[in-house]
C-alpha positions as CSV (number, residue, x, y, z in Angstrom):
1,X,-20.4,11.1,2.9
2,X,-22.2,13.3,4.7
3,X,-21.1,16.0,2.6
4,X,-22.5,14.5,-0.5
5,X,-25.8,13.5,0.9
6,X,-26.1,17.5,1.8
7,X,-25.2,18.1,-1.7
8,X,-27.7,15.9,-3.1
9,X,-30.8,17.3,-1.0
10,X,-29.9,20.6,-2.1
11,X,-29.5,19.8,-6.1
12,X,-33.4,17.9,-4.8
13,X,-34.4,21.2,-4.3
14,X,-33.3,23.4,-6.9
15,X,-36.3,24.4,-8.7
16,X,-33.9,26.2,-11.4
17,X,-34.8,24.4,-14.6
18,X,-32.5,26.6,-16.7
19,X,-29.4,28.7,-16.4
20,X,-26.9,29.6,-19.0
21,X,-24.9,32.4,-19.7
22,X,-23.7,34.0,-23.3
23,X,-20.4,35.4,-23.3
24,X,-20.0,39.4,-24.3
25,X,-17.0,41.5,-25.1
26,X,-15.8,42.7,-21.5
27,X,-14.1,45.8,-23.6
28,X,-17.9,47.0,-25.2
29,X,-20.6,45.1,-25.6
30,X,-22.2,47.0,-28.8
31,X,-25.3,48.7,-28.6
32,X,-26.5,46.2,-31.7
33,X,-25.8,43.3,-30.4
34,X,-28.8,40.7,-28.9
35,X,-28.1,38.0,-27.1
36,X,-30.7,35.4,-27.5
37,X,-31.4,32.7,-25.8
38,X,-33.7,29.6,-26.4
39,X,-35.4,27.7,-23.6
40,X,-37.2,24.4,-23.8
41,X,-40.2,23.9,-21.2
42,X,-39.9,20.7,-19.1
43,X,-43.8,20.8,-17.7
44,X,-46.8,22.5,-17.2
45,X,-46.3,24.8,-14.7
46,X,-45.6,28.8,-13.2
47,X,-42.1,30.1,-13.7
48,X,-40.1,33.1,-12.9
49,X,-37.8,34.6,-15.2
50,X,-34.6,36.1,-14.0
51,X,-31.8,37.7,-15.7
52,X,-28.1,37.8,-14.4
53,X,-25.2,39.8,-15.3
54,X,-21.3,39.9,-14.9
55,X,-19.9,42.8,-14.7
56,X,-16.3,44.8,-12.9
57,X,-15.8,47.6,-12.3
58,X,-15.0,49.1,-16.2
59,X,-18.8,49.6,-15.8
60,X,-19.1,52.9,-16.6
61,X,-22.3,54.0,-14.7
62,X,-24.7,53.4,-12.1
63,X,-27.1,51.1,-13.9
64,X,-27.7,49.3,-17.0
65,X,-30.8,49.7,-19.2
66,X,-31.5,46.5,-20.9
67,X,-34.4,46.2,-23.6
68,X,-35.8,42.7,-23.3
69,X,-38.6,40.7,-25.5
70,X,-39.7,37.1,-24.7
71,X,-41.8,34.8,-27.0
72,X,-43.7,31.6,-25.9
73,X,-44.0,29.4,-28.8
74,X,-46.0,28.1,-30.6
75,X,-48.9,30.6,-29.0
76,X,-46.4,33.3,-30.1
77,X,-47.6,35.4,-27.2
78,X,-44.8,37.7,-25.6
79,X,-43.5,40.8,-23.5
80,X,-41.5,43.7,-24.6
81,X,-40.2,46.3,-21.7
82,X,-37.2,48.2,-20.7
83,X,-35.5,46.8,-17.0
84,X,-33.4,49.3,-15.4
85,X,-30.7,47.5,-13.2
86,X,-28.2,48.6,-10.6
87,X,-24.5,47.5,-10.9
88,X,-23.1,50.1,-8.2
89,X,-24.2,52.3,-5.8
90,X,-23.4,55.4,-5.5
91,X,-20.3,55.0,-3.2
92,X,-19.0,52.8,-5.8
93,X,-19.8,49.6,-4.1
94,X,-20.9,46.8,-6.6
95,X,-24.0,45.3,-6.4
96,X,-24.8,41.2,-6.4
97,X,-22.5,38.4,-5.4
98,X,-18.6,39.4,-5.1
99,X,-16.4,36.7,-7.1
100,X,-12.4,37.0,-7.8
101,X,-13.1,39.2,-10.6
102,X,-16.4,40.0,-11.4
103,X,-19.6,40.6,-9.6
104,X,-22.9,38.9,-10.5
105,X,-25.7,40.6,-9.7
106,X,-29.7,39.2,-10.5
107,X,-32.7,40.8,-11.6
108,X,-36.7,39.8,-11.8
109,X,-37.7,39.9,-15.2
110,X,-41.5,38.4,-15.2
111,X,-43.5,35.6,-13.9
112,X,-45.0,33.3,-16.5
113,X,-47.4,30.4,-17.1
114,X,-45.6,27.2,-19.3
115,X,-47.2,24.3,-20.7
116,X,-45.5,21.0,-21.8
117,X,-44.9,21.9,-25.5
118,X,-44.2,25.4,-25.0
119,X,-40.4,27.1,-25.6
120,X,-39.0,30.6,-24.3
121,X,-37.3,32.6,-26.6
122,X,-35.6,35.7,-24.8
123,X,-33.8,38.1,-26.1
124,X,-32.1,41.4,-24.5
125,X,-29.9,44.3,-25.7
126,X,-28.8,47.4,-23.6
127,X,-30.4,50.7,-24.6
128,X,-27.9,53.1,-23.1
129,X,-26.7,56.0,-25.0
130,X,-22.9,54.7,-25.4
131,X,-22.7,52.9,-28.1
132,X,-19.9,50.2,-26.8
133,X,-20.6,49.6,-23.2
134,X,-17.6,48.1,-21.1
135,X,-17.2,45.8,-17.7
136,X,-20.3,43.3,-18.3
137,X,-19.0,39.9,-19.1
138,X,-21.7,37.7,-19.6
139,X,-25.5,38.1,-19.6
140,X,-27.6,34.8,-17.9
141,X,-31.6,33.7,-18.1
142,X,-32.6,31.6,-15.0
143,X,-35.4,30.1,-15.4
144,X,-37.1,29.0,-12.1
145,X,-40.2,26.7,-11.3
146,X,-42.6,28.4,-8.6
147,X,-45.2,25.9,-8.4
148,X,-43.7,23.0,-7.5
149,X,-41.3,21.9,-4.9
150,X,-38.9,19.1,-6.5
151,X,-38.6,16.1,-4.1
152,X,-35.8,13.5,-4.4
C-alpha cells in the first residue's frame, strides 16, 4: 500500500507532458531518414524540449550530430539547429542511463513558450558523414513543463 502511494505521489509531480520514442534500424540509420514527432500542447506555459536516444556499442563514434527542426503551429515559428550529442567517452564507456543492451542519453534541445491551442512538430535526422549510422535504436522527444508544479 505504501509503495502505491509513493508511485502515485511521483506521478503527480512528473512535469513531463510528452515522451515518445521512434524506432530506428539499429543496423543503420540512413542519412535521409527523418524522424518526425507531432506534439499537442495541453496548457499555456514554458516548456523544455529534450532529445532522448538509445544506443549500443556498435555506434562507431564518440558523438552524433543531429540536425533538428521544430515548428510551433499555428504561428509557424520555429528553429533549426545542429546539436552534438556525446554517446561515448574517449575510454569507450557509454554515457547515459545504462540498460540491458542499450544506453539512454538525454540532451536539452531548447526552451519554448506554448499556448493552449499550439502544437509542436519536431524533425530530426543525423548529419554525419557516414550515410548509414549503426548503433542507434531509438530517438525520442520529451516535452517538460517548466513553470508549474503539478499537485495531486
